[in-house]
N, C-alpha and C positions, 0 to 999 in steps of 0.2 A: 418425396413421401416422408411424412413425419414418423419418427420412431416413437413407440409408446413405452413408458416406464410404468408397469402395472396398468392402471387405468388413466394415468395422467400423462399427457404427451409433452414433448419437450418445449412446446410453445407455452406451457403452463396452463392450458385450458382444462377445466374440470368438466366432467360430464354431469348429467342430471342427477345421477345417484350420488356422486361425490358432493354436489351442492346440497342435496337433501340431507345427507349425513351432517354436513357442516351446520346447516340451518337448525337441525334437530338438536345438535350439541350446544349451539348458542342459546337455545331456549332452555334446555335442561341438560347440563353436562353429565348427568347420571342416567339419562334415558337408556334403557336396555336395548342392546343390539337386536334382540328378538322383536321388540316393538317397532323399531325402525324397519326391520326386514319385512314384518307383516304389512306395514303401510306401502312398501314398495313391491310386495309380492316376490321377494327373493329370499335366499337362505340367510340365517343369522351368521353363518360362517363367512359368507360373502361380505356382509357388513363389517364383521370383525377384521377381515383381511383389508378391506378398503380403508377402514378407520386407522389401522396400524400403518398403512402406506401414507395416509394423509399426515399422520404424526411424524413418521420417519422423514418425510420430505419437507417438513416445516410448515405445512399448510394449516395445521390444527394443533392446538395445545389446550388441554383441559385443566383448569386450575380452580381452586376455591377462591371466591371473591368475598372478602369480609365487609361488614358494614362498619365503617370507621366510627360512627357515633356509638354503636354498641361496644366497640373496642376501647372506648374512653377518649377518642380523638374528638376534641371540641373546636379546634381551630385548623382550618385548611386555608392555604394561600397560594396564589400564583405570583411568582416573582420574575420580573423582567430584569435582566442583567446586562450592563454595558461592560465590555472588557477592553484591555489594551489589545489592539488589533492582532499583533503577532502572538499573543498568548491565549487566544480564544479557545482552541482545542485543549490546551493544557489546563485551563481554568475549568472547562466542561468536565474533564476527567476527574479533577479534584472534587468538584461539586457532586458528581455522580456517586462518589463514595460515601457521602453523608447520609446517615440513617434516615433522616426526616424527608429526604427527597424521594418521592414516589414516581415522578415522571419528569423527564428533562429532554429538551430538544435544542439543537443549535438552529437558529432561524435567520432569515433575512428580515430587513425592515428596521424598525425603531430600536430593537434590542438585538443583542448577539445570542443570548441564551434565554430560554424561558424554562422555569422549573416549577413544579407543584410540590408543596410540602405539606405534611400532616404533622401537627403538634398537639400535645395534650390540651393546651389552653393558650391564652394570649401571652402569659409569662414565659411559657416554653418557646413560643415563636420569637419573642424578644431575645431570649437566650440564644436561640439558633442564629438569628440575624447578627447579634453582636459578638458572640463568642465563637461561632463557627464560620458563617458565611463571610463576615467582614475580615476574617484572617486569611482568606484565600488570596494569594498573590496574583495580581493581574486583573482584579475586579476594580473598575473605576466607579461604578454607580449601580444602585439597585432601586427598584420600585416595587413595592408589595401591594397586592390586591387580595384582601381577605374575602373568602367565600362567605356570602350571606345566606344563600340558599341554592342548592343544586336543583336546577330545573330539568335537566336531561342528562342521563348517563347511560351510555351504551358500550358494549364490548364487541370488538370485531373478532 
């Protein structure tokens, strides 16, 4: 028999109410608990309790998402990075600390690390590549791909 933590069991399965809350918050992170409760025909207190549990257990995090273009960011790039084999994780830790890096993963395949950077303009990207990234010990080679147009962007 599976034990239940609140409404989420140990196998990590969410029930329909949990999933509805998550879906509603993905569409609009400011949606009122009362509106969600009304749609589900339950009390707002139940939704608040479920929401708090989802946040506490790490299933849900509600944050503000900015529009980079409105924030003065004109150049976004994806960078593939080859590292010296034994230094891959140390390199990743150093790169993760750079302010321009907004997303980074250690990957299998052609590159060891892929990161996404946001810069004010091309000059700022050049400065990042030559004055910051190039100085990280353990990087053998990089390849940059400048974003031309964002065709799809979703948040899980």
